[in-house]
Residue, then its C-alpha position, 0 to 999 in steps of 0.5 A: x312261303x310258310x303254311x301258316x301264312x297260306x292259311x291266313x291268306x285263304x281265310x282272308x280271300x274267302x272271307x272277302x269273297x263272301x263279304x262282296x257277295x253279301x254287299x252285291x245282294x244288299x245293294x241290288x236286292x237280288x242275286x244269282x243263286x251262286x252269289x247267294x251261296x258265296x255270301x254265306x260262306x261256301x267256296x266256289x265249287x261248293x256254291x255252284x254245286x249247291x246253286x245247281x241243285x237250287x235251280x232244279x227246285x226253282x222249277x218245282x217251286x215255281x219261283x221265277x227270278x229276274x232275267x239279267x246279264x252276269x259279266x265275267x272275263x269281258x263276256x256277258x252271259x245270261x243269268x237269272x237273279x233271285x231275291x232273298x225271299x225266293x232263295x228262302x222258298x228254294x231252301x225249304x225244298x232242298x234236302x242236302x245230304x252232305x253236312x257242309x251243305x246242310x249248314x249252308x242250307x240253314x245259313x241260306x234260310x237265315x239270310x232271308 
């Protein structure tokens, strides 16, 4: 496979993941922290890292999301979903060092 094709496929895949996550949040009104991060264009590993940091901030801010279940690979896992307003509150407390995470935090704040 040509490297240019590999790059194009990766770009399309990343864009489709972000679009699906944003559509899911728009449809439900809430989403997991990782889904909010995916919706602003982070990769899966970056989204899980930022979501973990935001989860710690949720306790400090006193933001309690809505308990639910996430279905993945045939298993139902407990999760907590947050509205965009809740995520905006959490982002105000989030102070990332990595430039990519700073950009993601700005995009999360704008999405609210």
